[in-house]
N, C-alpha and C positions, 0 to 999 in steps of 0.2 A: 340845311345840310345834313346828309346822312352820317351820323356819328358812329364811331366804333368799328368802321370798316378798315380792312387792310388791303389797300390797292396792290395789284400784282405788278409793281414796278421792278426795275432791274435789280435794285438792292435787295428787295424782298425775295425775289427768285434766287439770287445768289446765296442768300442766307439760308433759305430752305434747303438748297442743295447741300450746303455744308452740314446742316443738322442731320439730314438724311444719310449723308456719308458716315457720320459718327454712329448713328443708330444701326447702320448696316455693317459696321466694322467687325473684324474678327475679335470678339470681345476678350478672349483669353490671351490675345497677342498684342493688343493695342488699347491704350487707355482712351476714355471718352471725353477728352478735353478739347475745347475750341474757343476761339477768340473772335468776336465781332467788334470792329473798331472804326473810328472815323470822326470827322469834325462835328461840332455841335449842330443840332438842328436838322440832321439828315434822316431822322426817323428810327434810330437804333432802339431807343427806349420804347417807342410806340410798337415797334416790331416785337420786342421782347415781351412786353406786357400783353399784347393782344394774342400772340402765339401761346403764351403761358395760359391765358384764360381759355382759349379755344381748344387747346390740346391737353389741358389738365396738368401742365408742368408747374413746378414750384418757382415762383419769382421772388427774388430777394434783392433788395437795394442796399448797398453799403452806405453808411453815413460817415461824415467826417469825424464824429466823436466815437466811433466804434472801437472797442478794444477786442483783443482775442476772446475774452470772456463774454462780452455782450454779443459778439458774432456767434459764438457757440450756442448761447441761449436762444438767440433769434432763429438760428438754423434749426435747432431741435424743435422749437415751437412750430415752425412752418412744416416740418416733416410730420409731426404727430397730428397736426391739423389736417394736412393733406391725406393722411391715412385714416382719418375719421376717428382718432383716438382721444378726442376731446381737447381741452385747453388747460392742461394741468400746469402748475408751477414747475419750473425747471430748476433743480437744485444741484449743487456739487461744484467741483473745480472745473476749470476750462478743459483740462485733460480728460476728466471723467465724462463730461458732456460730449466731447468730440468722439470718444469711444462709443458712447451710446448712439450717437448719430450714425457712425459707421456701421454699428450693429444693425440698426434699422434699415440702412441702405443696402446692406448685404442681403437682407431678407426681401428687399423690393428692388431688384436690379433694373426694373422698367422705369424707375423715376428719372426724370430730367430736371435739373436745377439750373436756372438762369440767374446769374449774379451780376447785377448792374452796378455801375460806378466802381469798377474794379480798381480804378486808378488810386482810390484811397488806400488800397492795400499795398501800393508801391512805396509808401512812406517807410522809412527805415524802422520806425518803432512799430509798424504794423505788418512786418514781413511774416510774423507768425500766422496771420490769417492766410497768406499765400501758402504757407506750409500745410495748414489744415485742409485747404482745397486740394493741394497735391496729394495728401493722404487719402482723401475721398476717392479720387480717380485711380490712385494706385491700389487701394484695398477693396474697392467695390467695382461693379460693372456698370454703374450709373454714368449718365452723360452730364457733364457740367459745361455750360456755355458762359463765358465771361464777356461782359460788355464794357468797352472802354473808349477813351478819347483817341484822337488821331495819332498820338505817339505811344499808345499802349503796347503795340507790338515791339517797338524799339526798346521801350522801358523794360519789358519783360525779358528781353534778350540781355540787356545790361545787368539786370539784377541777378539772373541765374540762367546760364546757357542750358543746363540740364532741364530746368523747368520749361524753358522755351521749346526745347525739343520734344517735350511731352505733348504739346499742342498738335492735334491731328489735323486741324484746319484753321486757317485764318481767313476772315472775310472782311474786306474793307468797304464801308459804305462811302460812296462817292457822290459828287454833285449830281442832282437829278437832271436828266436830259429833257428836252422839250417833249419828247415822246412820253417820258415818265410823268411829266406834269399833266399832259393830256389824259393819261390813264387815271391819275389821281382825281382830276376834275370830273371825269366821266363816272368814276366810282362814287364820289361823295356829293356832288352838287345836285340840287333839286331843280335848278333852272337850266334850260337848254342854252347852248352857246356854240359859237363857231370858231374857226381857226384864228380869227382876229383877237378873241379873248385869250386864247392860249398864248399867242404872241405877247399880248399885253402883260400877262402874269409872268411869263418866262423872262421878260426884260426887266422886271421890277422885284423879283423874289430874292435877290441877294444870294442866289445859289442854294437856298435852304428850303426844306419842306415847311418849316415853322412859318416863314414869311409867305410861302405859297398859300398856306391855310388862311392866313390873315387876309390876303388879297382875295381869295375865293369868298370869304365871308363878306368882304366889302362889295364884291360883285353881286352876291345874292341879296345884300341889303338894298342896293340900288334897284334890283329887279322887284323886290318886295314893295318898296315905296312907290315905284312907277307901275306896279301891277303888270309886270312883263313875264311872259312865258319863255321868251327867248331874249337874251341880252347881247348887245353889240358894244363895241368900243365907243360908238357915237352916243349910246345911252349913258355911258360913264362920264363922258366929257361934256354932255349937253346940260 
């Protein structure tokens, strides 16, 4: 299987358009905040990580244990590493570190930051993290893309209507279609296959890319054991 590929499925195309919209926005009139959300296993994190790697964006993942201070420290470490400034210890209060982050981002408005697992910041004791992200998009020209679960859009609205209104784009990752599955298989699989294999996987993937990948791996394993260049459903059942 070809690893590290990003298949041009419908969710990926929609997310790309949202990011492009933010990058092309009137920067002095509109903040660069967007939200990508959806059910687990649909490829949100894969999209975020691979786009960050290929485009040179900053990728940050929130953790359940993060406090406003540890968030500030992690963010500054990622920014200075991104800018090639080394890996120096980050000292000071959370407020001081946030100010330093904003200062660096003002100097580098081209930076795009992707923050995964934003749902952790929806907890009442972590709303300060949301406030820090709001300050970044309010006080700099950088783009920040939040990645969250299926109810992230609704939760953001419930927490703060004004924060919700700052989001320039919302992109929901939806269940992959049969066409999406065929595109993913053609992009990643080393073995040749026909429509019957696409149907086989589409009926068994539980509507997620995570299970689709597992099924693709199983198909390739059968092909490898049987030394097949092209695999059919009969090969899987025989």
